[in-house]
C-alpha positions in Angstrom: 0.0 0.0 0.0 2.8 2.3 0.9 4.3 1.7 -2.5 1.1 2.6 -4.3 0.8 5.8 -2.3 4.4 6.7 -3.1 3.9 6.0 -6.8 0.8 8.1 -6.9 2.4 11.1 -5.1 5.4 10.9 -7.5 3.1 11.1 -10.5 1.3 14.1 -9.1 4.6 15.8 -8.4 5.9 15.1 -11.9 2.8 16.5 -13.5 3.2 19.7 -11.5 6.8 20.0 -12.7 5.8 19.7 -16.3 3.3 22.5 -15.9 5.9 24.7 -14.4 8.3 24.0 -17.2 5.6 24.8 -19.7 5.3 28.3 -18.2 9.1 28.5 -18.2 9.3 27.5 -21.9 6.7 30.1 -23.0 8.4 32.8 -21.0 11.8 31.9 -22.6 10.4 32.0 -26.1 8.7 35.4 -25.4 11.9 36.8 -24.0 13.9 35.6 -27.0 11.5 37.3 -29.4 11.6 40.6 -27.4 15.4 40.5 -27.3 15.7 40.0 -31.0 13.6 43.0 -31.7 15.8 45.3 -29.5 19.1 44.3 -31.3 20.1 46.7 -34.0 22.2 45.6 -36.9 25.8 46.7 -36.8 26.7 49.8 -38.8 29.5 49.6 -41.3 32.6 51.4 -40.1 33.8 54.5 -41.9 36.4 53.8 -44.6 40.0 54.2 -43.5 42.1 56.7 -45.4 45.3 55.3 -46.7 48.4 57.3 -45.5 51.8 56.9 -47.0 54.8 57.7 -44.8 58.1 58.5 -46.3 61.4 57.8 -44.5 63.7 60.8 -44.2 66.4 60.8 -46.8 69.5 59.0 -45.7 71.9 61.7 -47.0 69.9 64.6 -45.6 70.8 66.7 -42.5 69.6 65.6 -39.1 68.8 68.1 -36.3 71.6 66.8 -34.0 74.1 65.6 -36.6 77.5 66.4 -35.1 79.1 67.1 -38.5 76.3 69.6 -39.4 76.7 71.3 -36.0 80.5 71.6 -36.4 80.0 73.1 -39.9 77.4 75.6 -38.5 79.5 76.6 -35.6 83.1 76.7 -36.7 84.5 77.6 -33.2 84.8 73.8 -32.5 83.0 74.0 -29.2 80.1 71.8 -30.3 79.8 69.0 -27.6 80.0 65.4 -28.7 76.3 64.3 -28.4 77.1 60.7 -29.3 79.5 59.9 -26.5 78.4 58.0 -23.3 77.8 60.3 -20.3 79.9 59.9 -17.2 78.1 59.4 -13.9 78.8 62.9 -12.5 77.2 64.5 -15.6 73.8 63.6 -14.1 74.3 66.2 -11.3 74.4 70.0 -11.6 77.6 71.7 -10.2 75.6 73.1 -7.3 75.0 69.5 -6.1 78.7 68.5 -6.3 81.1 69.1 -3.5 84.9 69.0 -3.7 85.9 67.2 -0.5 89.6 66.4 -1.1 92.4 65.4 -3.3 94.9 62.6 -3.4 98.2 62.0 -5.3 101.2 64.2 -6.2 101.1 67.7 -7.7 101.8 66.2 -11.1 99.1 63.6 -10.9 96.5 65.0 -8.6 93.1 63.3 -8.4 90.0 65.0 -6.8 87.4 63.4 -4.7 83.8 64.7 -5.3 80.8 64.0 -3.1 77.4 63.6 -4.9 74.2 62.1 -3.6 75.9 60.5 -0.6 78.8 58.9 -2.6 82.3 60.0 -3.2 83.8 59.8 -6.7 87.4 60.1 -7.8 88.0 62.3 -10.9 91.1 63.4 -12.9 91.8 66.0 -15.5 89.7 65.3 -18.6 86.8 63.7 -16.7 83.3 65.2 -17.3 80.9 66.5 -14.8 77.9 68.8 -14.5 74.9 69.1 -16.8 76.5 71.7 -19.2 79.1 69.4 -20.8 81.7 70.3 -18.2 85.3 69.0 -18.6 88.0 69.2 -15.8 91.0 71.2 -17.0 93.0 71.5 -13.8 93.0 70.2 -10.2 94.7 71.9 -7.3 94.4 71.0 -3.6 91.7 73.6 -3.0 90.2 74.2 -6.5 88.9 72.3 -9.6 88.8 74.3 -12.8 86.1 73.3 -15.3 85.3 74.4 -18.8 81.6 74.0 -19.7 80.2 74.1 -23.2 76.9 76.1 -23.2 74.6 77.4 -25.9 74.2 81.1 -26.0 71.1 83.1 -27.0 72.0 83.1 -30.7 72.3 79.3 -30.7 76.1 79.2 -30.8 78.1 76.9 -28.5 80.6 78.7 -26.4 83.1 77.6 -23.7 82.6 79.0 -20.2 85.1 78.6 -17.4 83.9 77.8 -13.9 85.3 76.3 -10.7 84.5 74.0 -7.9 86.1 75.0 -4.6 86.9 72.7 -1.8 84.3 72.6 1.0 86.9 74.0 3.6 87.8 76.9 1.3 84.2 77.8 0.8 83.7 78.0 4.6 86.8 80.2 5.1 85.9 82.6 2.3 82.3 83.1 3.5 83.2 84.2 7.1 82.2 87.7 8.3 85.0 90.3 8.4 
């Protein structure tokens, strides 16, 4: 008896599920029809204009061509823009401090402090952001020749110096 009762209740439950699915099926078909009516066909994109790019002539002048700059400014002060920069060329002279020297008078090397590090330099080394070149080192002074561009666009040499930290303090005292 229990089996018959269970079988009958199962059939009733299955018939109720099929009715629910019937409603679900009709809702899905209505939703599909409504969704298709809201979709607009894709518009064709605007035509793309063809552009032809021409490479610059190989033999023509370039803005930073060293040979062209030397021809334009015959004073010979045009800096070499193709060379690798030295580490102290990343700092302005105001941020460099001459802290000491080492060696003999004939071969004197200077020690320069920058950004918490001390670097050793000799005559001919480069420093500063204006293409500076060390031309002489004394125990209290480093002479530097910088190559700068003037207002007319010509490259000129300008002499400057970097004094030892002790010499700056002595020279700035009140009289």
